[in-house]
N, C-alpha and C positions, 0 to 999 in steps of 0.2 A: 507260484511265482516267487522268486527271491529278489533281494535288493540288487544283486549283481546282474539280474536279467534286465534291469533298467539302466545300469551304469557300466560303461565300457572304458577301456584304457584311453581311447581317443577323447573321452569326455572328462578327463581328469587333468588338472594342472597343479603340480606340487610346489610351484615357486611363483605365486602371484604376489605382485607388489601393487597395493591399492592405496590411494591417497585419501579416500573417503568412502562412505557407504555407497553413494551413487556410482562412484568409479568402480567399485567391486562388482556391483550389479551389472554395470555396462560390460565389464570384461567377461563375466560369467554368461551373459546373454550372447556375446560373441562366440563363446565356447559352445553354447547350446546351438547356435546357428550352424556351426561346423558339423554338428551331428546329422544335419539334413532333416530333422524332425519338426522344424517349424517353417512355415511358408512366408512369414513376414516378421523379421527380427525386430523392427521398430515398433510394430504393434504389440508384439509379445513383451518387449521391454516396458511399454506403457502399462500392460496388464500387471506386471510384477511391481512396478512403482505404485500403481493404484492400490494394490494389496498392502503395501507398506503404510499407506495413509490410514488404513484401518487400525494398525498397530504394528509395532516393530516385530519382525521375525527373528531378531537377535534375541534368542531365548535365554541367554546367560551361559555361564561356564565356557565362554569362548566359542559359542556355536551360533550359526545363523542358518535358517532354512527358508529362504525366499521361495516363492512359487507364483505361477501364473496359469490361469485356465482360460481357454478360448478356442475359437474355430481355427486359429492359425497353427494349432498344434496337431500333428498327425497322430502321434501315439504317446503314451506316458514315457517320459524320459528324464533321467537324472544327469546332472553334471556336478563335479566336486572340485573344490578349490582349497588348497592349503595356503594360508597367508603367514609365512614365517615371522614377519615383523608385527603382525596384527594390524587391525584397522578399527577406527572408531565407527561403530555401526548403530549407535543409539540403542544398545541392547538393554534388556530389562534390568540387568545388574550393573549397567553403566561401565562395563569392562570391555576391552578390545575383543574382536572376533578373530580367531585363528583358523577355524574350520567352517566352510560354508558348502551347503548342498542346495542347488537350484533345481526345482521340480517343474516340469512342463506337463500340463494335463489337457487333453482334448475337451471340447465343450460338452460332449455327451460321452460319458465314460462310466463304467461300473466302479465298484468300490475297491477293486483290486489294488490300485495305486495308493489308496488311503491306508489299506492294511500294511503295505510295504513301508509307507512313510511313518506309520505308527511304530513299526518294528525298528526302523532306523532311529527315530526319536528316542525310543527306549534304550537302544544300545549306546547312543551318544551321551546318556547320563552317567555312563561308567567312565571314571577317570582314566583307568588303564587303557580302555578302548580308544579314547580320544588321543592319548599320548602315543599309542602305537600308530595311529593314522598320521599324526603330525610328524613322526619320526621315520615314516616309510621312505625308503630310498628310491624305489621305483613304483610305477603305476601298477605293475603286476603285484608287488607286495601290498600295496594299498588295497587292492581288490581281495587279496588273500586274507587280510586282517578282517575285512567285513564278512567274508564267506565263513571263516572259522568262528567268529563270534555269533553269527546267525545260527549256525549248526548247534553251538553250545546252548543258545537260548531255547531252541526247539526241544532239546534233550531235557533241559531243566524244567520246562513247562510240563512235559510228560511225567517227570519224577514227582512234581509237586501237585499233581491233579487231585489228591485226596488229603491235603493238609488241613490241620485245624489252625485257625487264625486268631491272634489276639485282637487285631484291629482290622476292620473292613472299611473301605473308603470308596468314594465316587469322585472322579475328576471330570471336569467339563469346562471348555472355554467357549467363547462366542463363535469363533470360526470352526472349532472342533477338529483341528488338524494337529499341529505340533505340541502346543502347550498342554493339551489334555494328556498326551501320552508321556511327556517328560515329567509332569507332576506325578503320574502314576509310578514311573520308574524310580523317581526320587524318593517317594514315600516307601516303596518296597525295599529299596537299598538301605535307607536309613533304618528301617525296622530291623533288618538283618543285623546291622551293626550294633543296634541297641538290644538285641536278643528277643525281639518281638516279631513274629510273623505277620505280615500285612498283605492283604489281598485287595486289589483296586479294580473296580468296575469303571470302564471308560465310556463316556458318552460323546462320541465324535461324529464327524460327517458321515462315516460309514455305518453308523448305528451304535447300539450298545454292544460292547465286547467284554469278555471275561466276567460274565454275569455272576452276581452274588446269589448263592442258593439260600433257601430258608434255613437250612441246617448251619451254613457258615455264619449267617447273621445271628442265629440263636446262640452259637458258641462264642461269638466275639464279645470282648469286654467293652469295646467302644467303637464308635463310627465317626469317620471324618468325611465331611462334604466339602471338597475344595472345588468350587464351581462358580462360574459367572452367569449361569442360567438357572432357572427354577428347577428344583429336583423334588419329586414326590417322596416325602419322608414317611409315609404311613406304614411301610413295611419294617421300619426301625422302631416301632413302638416298644417301650420298655428298655431301650438301650441309651447309653450316654452318647449324645450327638453333638459334635463340634462342627460349626459352619465357618468356613474360611474362604479366602480368595484362592484361585488356582495358582497365582504367582507365589503365594505362601507355600503351596504344596511343592513347588520347584525349589525355592530358596530357603525355606524354614521347615523341612520335613521332620526333623528331630523334635523341634519345639512343638509342632502340631501333635505328634504322637504322644509326647509326654503330657501335654495339656489335656488331650482327649482321655488319657488313661487315669490321670491323677488330680487334675485341677478341680477344686471345689466349685469353680465358676461354670463348669460344664454340667448342664442339667440332664436328667433322664427325660427322654421324649415320651409324652403320654398322649400324642395326638390320635384322634379317632377319625378325623375327617380332613378334607382339604382345607376347610375353614380354619381349623385349629392349627394346621401346618402353617398357613399364612400368618396366623397370629404369632407363632413361634419365630418365624422369619422376621416379622415386623418388630418383635421385641428385641432381636439382635441388631437390626439396622437402625432402630429408632423411629419415632413417629415422624419427625421432620424429614428424615431420610426417605421414608415412604411417600410423604406428600411431594417432596421435590422430584423423586423418581416418577411419580404419576404425572406431575405437571410436564416434565420433559417428555414423557411418553405421548401426551397429547400434542405437544408442540412438534415432535418428530413426525407424527403422522399427518399433522396439518400442513407442514411446510410444502410438500409437493403440490398441494392444491393451491397454495398461495403463489408459489413460484410459477406453476403452469398457467394459472388464471391471470396472474399479474402481468407476466410477459406477453401473453396473447392480447390482453386488453391494451397494453402499451403499444404493441405493434399495430393494433387497429388504428390508433390515433396517428401513428407514423405514416401509414399508407393512405389515410383518408384525405379528402379534399374538403377543408372547412368552409370554403367559399360557396359550396352547393347549398348548405343549410347549416349555419352556425349552431342552431339550437339542437341539431341532430348529429353533432360532430362525433365521429367514431362509427357511425352507421350509414354514412352517405353513399358509399360504394359497396358493391357486393362483397369484395374481399374484406373490407373493413368490417362490414356487418357480420360476416362469417367469423372472423377472428374475435370480435367483441362478444358475440353470442357464445362461442365455445369457451372463451375465458370466463365469461359470466357464470356459466354452469359450474365451472371449477370453483370459482369464488363463492358461489351460493352454498357449497358443501362445507366450506372450511370451518365454520363455527360448530356445525354438527359433529364433524370429525374431531375437533379439539375436545369438545365436551365428552364425546363417546369414548375416546381413548384415555382421557384422564380417569373417567369412571372405570374403564377396563384395567388401568394400572392399579386402582385401589381394590377392585372387587372381582378381578379376573373376567372371563367372558360374559357372565350374567350381567355385568355392569355396562356392557357396550350398548345394547339397545336402549337401556334406560338413560344413559348419558346422551345418546344420539337424539332421542326425543326431547330431552331437556334443552339441548343446544338449539334444536329447531324452534322450540317455543320462545327461547331467548331471542332468536333471530327475528321471528315474525312479530313478537311483542304482544301476543294475545293476553288479554286481561279478563277478569270476570265481568267488568263493565262492558267490554266490547262483545262478550258472548251474549249478554242480556240485551244490548242495543247495538246493532251492526253499524249504526252511524257514529258511535263513539270511536275515537282514534285508537289505533294500535300503538303500543309504547315499547319499541324494541330496546332491549337492554344490551344488545350488541356483544362486544368482546368480553366485557366484564360479566355480563349475564351468562355467557357460555362457559367462562371459567368457573363461575359459581355453580352452574348447572352440573358441570363435570364432577366437582367435589361432592355436591349434594347427592347426586345420583350414586356415586361410589359408596358413600357412607350409608345411604338408604338401603342399598343392596346388601351391604355388610350387616346392617341391622336385621334385614329379612333372613339372612343366612343364620344369624344367631338365634332368631325366633324359631326357625324351623329345623334347627340342628338336631333335635331329638326325634325327628320323624324316622321311621324305619328305613334302613339302608335300601330295602327293596323298592322304595318309591323315590330314590334319588333322582331318577330321570324325570319324574313329574315336576320336581322342584325347578330344574333348569329349563324345562320346556314350557311349563305352565305357570307355576307359582311366581317365580322371580320376574318373568316378563310382564305378566298381567298386573300384579301388585306393584311392581317397580314402575311401570309406565303410568299407572294410575297415581301413585304417590308423587312422582316427579312432576307430572302434569299439574297436580293441585298446587305443589310448592312453587313452581315457576310462574304459573298464572297468578298466584297470590302476590309474589314478590316482584313481578315484572314492572309494575308501576313505580316502585321505589328504586329498584336498580336502574330502570330506564331513566328516571329523573336524574340519578347520579351520572349516568352515561351522557345524557343531554347536557348537563352542567359541565362535564369534562370537555365535551366537544365544543361547547360555546366558549369555554375558557381557552382552549387551544386555538380556536378560530380568532379569538380576540387578541392573541399574542402578536405584538408588533415590536419592532425595534429591539431595544435592549433585552426585554423579557424573552423574546423568541430566540435571540442569540444566546442568552444565558441557558435556556433549556437545551439548545444544541450542544453547548459546551459541557453541560452536566452529563448528558447522555453519551456524548463522544468520549468523555473522560472515563465514564463507568466501564466502557468496553476494554479499557486497559488496566483496570484495577486488579483483576485476578485472571485475565486471559483465558476465558472459558469457564470460570468458576461461577458461583451464585450471583455475584454483582454483575458480571458480564452478561449472564443469562437473564437477569432481571431487566436490564436495559434492552436486550435483544427481544425478549418477550413483549415488552411494552411497544417496541417498534413494529413487530409483526402484528400486534393487536390493533395498532393505529392504522395499518393498511386496510383492515376490515372497515374502519370508520372513515376512510377516505383522506387520512392525513399522511400523504406520501412524503412530505418533507421530513417527518420524524424518522422514518425508516432510512431515508437517505443519510441523515446525520449519524444514525447508529452504525450503518454499514461502513461509512467513510471512516468513522472513529475506530472501528474494529480492524480496518486494513492498515492502520498506521504502525502498530508495534513491530510486526515483522519487517516492514519497510525501514523503520529506524535502524534495526540491527543490520539489515543488508547494506544500507547507505554507510553506516559506520565502518563495516568491513571493506567497503570500496574506497572511501575517501580518507579514513583514518585506520588503516589495517593494523598499525602497531598497537592500537588500543585493545586488540584481541589476541589471545594465544594463537600460534600458527595453526594448530590442529582444529581450531574453531572457525577459522576464516572461510573455509570451503563450505561448511554447513551453514554459515551465516549468509553466504551469497544465495543459497537456496531459498532464503526468506523473501527474495524478490517475487518468486513464483507464489509463495504462500500468502504474502501480503496482497498481491494483486488478485488472488483467488479468494480473499476474505477468510483466511484461516489464521486467526489471531494467535492460536496455540503455537505457531512457529517460533515465537519469542520466548516460550516457557523455559527452555534449557538455559538461556542467557539470563533470564530473570531469576532463575533458581540459583545461579552462580553469583549474581550480584544484584539482589532484589531491590535495594533502596534506590540506587542510581538508575537502573534500567527501568523500573516501574514508574518512578517519578518522572523521568524524561518522557516515557511513552504516554503517561497520563496527560502531561502538558501538551504534547504534540497532538494527541487524539482530541483533547478539548478544543484546541485551536481549529482543528479540521471540522469538528461538529459545529462550532460556532460559525465558521465561514460558510459551511454548507447551508445553514439556516439563513445567514445574511444574504446569500445570493439566491435564495428560494429554489434550491435544487430539490428535485423530487425523485422518488424511486418506488415502483410498484412491485418489485420482486424482493423477497427477504434474503436472497443469497445470490452468489454468482460473481461478485467482485467486478473486475474489469470486463468480464465476459457478458455482462448485461448492460454495458454502457449505452447501448443504443436505446434502452428504455428509460434512461435518466433524463430528467428535465434540466436543461442548462449543462450539458455534459462537459464542455470545456472548463467551465467554472468549477464543476465538481472535481475534475481531475486536478485543477489548480489548488483547490482546498486540500486534497489529499497530499499533494506534493509539498505544499507549504507546511502543513502540520508535521509531515515526516521529516522534512529538512530541519525544522526547529527542534524537534525531538532529538534528531541526530546530533545537532550542534551542542545542545545541552549535555547530552551523554558524552560527547567527545571532550568537552571542556571539563567535565566532572571526573572522567576516568583518566588514569595515567597510562603511559606506554608500558607494555609488558616488559619487565626487567630482563636484562641480558641472560641471567641464569634461567628464568622462567621460560624465555623464548627458546633457549637451547634445549631445555627439557621437553618443551612441547613438540619440538621437531623430532 
């Protein structure tokens, strides 16, 4: 199957005029609807927009490849658009998009469409090919350009089947669709221009393509790994290995090739095992980067349990009748009892999941069971004293204990890996199925039972302190946490406040999570309100994207304000921090509560004092908007004209 088998003349528009990214997608979805290959255009457009939230499909070089997959698609279909004047698409290189291809994929489909998309992505990295498409006068000529280039590619692949390569590489992105193949083409093209033959193995959704052979690796002078996922490096033993981001493979191919071949900073890889490979990766990303990534791994996997459990428990209180038995509120009616029980099961798992996946982030799969057990012991609060005498109380170390258990479990398994690294390769399976689980569970159990009394005491002291907060102290805590959510809009400070909020849900402090989420909703709303009431404070090309921040703010996506903060960091961030701090303080003042760590306006039914909660968000957003409006000047006449 070829690209032109998915793309017909009726699915091409050579004169698209779009005001924004969402406008372009809307027009292309209409074009897709006209092909008759989707059954519900609105649902399909939602699928495409949801994919954009994962990361922009504006891959640079004036190209965008949006796509959506679902049951509303009958068969794989492409539509194409040429935007002569360009459109701001939030592309990776921050440049306008002039060429866009929209892909529709059925819910259950083989990898054929992915192979075609990878071929298209590869062709689009050629400047001459892009220019010929943009200059095509008719739809027939547009299709002819694609067909001709695809035939030349197939011929070239056959001619180069037995080449010797100076550099071999692997490219892979998280979604494994466009970026993977564009980085591959960019590296290969740059290599030819520099006089170095480069072969790239791609790890995409359709599997590994263009596999590197042992002979090709042996003859290569250097290896480039441009990837966002873990890659097994063991076959590159003895070669110079450079690890980079897949985006660098697209935008900095010549720099990567030169660095891989000549830079003294690139070391020869001598790994003999997965453990040594992990150590090499950790060396390049840094210890703190590894710890932070592991923490986020635990939080990511924990969130669905907190969200599912929290919302179900909150709904149980909403549908129950407290007058039946106030002491059994939440369980008085059959429906309430069902919801609270189901939610409780999810809640019971969250500390184990947190610890397990933190440990897995540090030590890979052998760390999962060890961390899970450590989290369970932290939750139950078992001590040596309680084991010796069942009448002695358990001392749960709660969220703090689960955090500590995850890191301890991960480091303990890493220690076991180092200790048993010299065992023969033939018994590798015994280590993962026997040695690591048995010794790991034994070790983490001893450690957690030993430290539970001490961490539990800290946990009790923290809970007592939080319970004692009243008046100004409680309001101050809300202001600090709310303000932190705007400091770096999804960065470490934001994540620290968010992690504390989710942890306090486990301890029953639902007012803290309410202040955190409310504070995080403010920054995008500040930008959206500014675009609505003071439009001249923003360039014309930014206003439409600013209005999208209403949706992002109400959905608790703080990152919506990042582009505006990047352009004007001092004024935007300070205004948002003040607005978020006010919102967090008011949320605490009015005793608002929240049992779900995400969802924004969509979980308002589970919020305690919902009207006051909405008022707190509105007041903080308006204050932030007024400060920013007073601080910023109107866009100058020249700047306004240029923006249009």
